[in-house]
C-alpha positions in Angstrom: 61.2 134.4 152.5 62.8 136.9 150.1 66.6 137.4 150.2 68.0 140.6 148.9 71.6 141.8 148.6 71.7 145.6 149.4 73.0 147.3 146.2 72.6 150.5 144.4 73.0 148.4 141.1 69.8 146.7 139.5 70.2 143.8 137.3 68.4 141.5 135.0 68.3 138.5 137.3 66.7 138.0 140.5 67.0 135.2 142.9 64.0 134.8 145.4 64.2 132.3 148.3 60.7 130.7 148.6 61.6 128.2 151.2 64.9 127.2 153.3 66.0 124.9 150.4 64.4 126.3 147.4 65.4 129.4 145.3 63.7 130.6 142.2 65.6 132.6 139.5 63.5 135.2 137.6 64.7 137.1 134.5 65.1 137.2 130.9 66.6 134.0 129.3 67.3 132.7 132.8 67.1 129.1 131.3 70.6 129.7 130.0 72.0 130.2 133.5 70.3 127.2 135.2 73.3 124.8 134.6 75.8 126.8 136.2 73.5 127.5 139.1 73.1 123.8 139.5 76.8 123.1 139.5 77.2 125.9 142.2 74.5 124.4 144.4 75.6 120.8 144.0 79.3 121.6 144.6 78.3 123.8 147.6 80.6 126.5 146.2 81.4 129.5 148.2 80.9 132.9 146.6 84.8 133.6 146.4 85.2 130.2 144.7 82.7 131.1 142.0 83.8 134.7 141.7 87.2 133.3 140.4 85.5 131.6 137.6 85.5 133.1 134.0 82.3 134.9 133.3 82.9 136.8 129.9 81.5 140.1 129.0 78.9 140.5 127.3 77.1 137.4 128.2 74.2 136.3 130.4 76.6 134.3 132.7 78.3 137.7 133.7 75.4 138.3 136.0 76.3 135.2 138.0 80.0 136.1 138.2 79.2 139.7 139.3 76.7 138.5 142.0 79.2 136.4 143.4 81.8 138.9 143.3 79.5 141.2 145.3 78.8 138.3 147.8 82.4 137.8 148.3 82.9 141.4 149.2 84.6 142.4 145.8 81.9 144.1 143.7 83.0 144.7 140.0 80.7 147.6 139.7 79.9 150.1 142.5 77.9 153.2 141.9 77.8 155.9 144.6 
């Protein structure tokens, strides 16, 4: 089952849910993001909690911060 977040913004990372308890991350240099993803999953962090963490610009981790901001209903970049 694929999970998509409706957004007019495209990014460099895509999360694809392949089973109820399995998500695959696809994108350039995604290996650099695995550690934070594991922490988020294991801590059962909510999007609003992750959105409060520092994700500096320009870095790969910025994509995780912006995704969680959007999931928390506070998207950083909104294009009409």
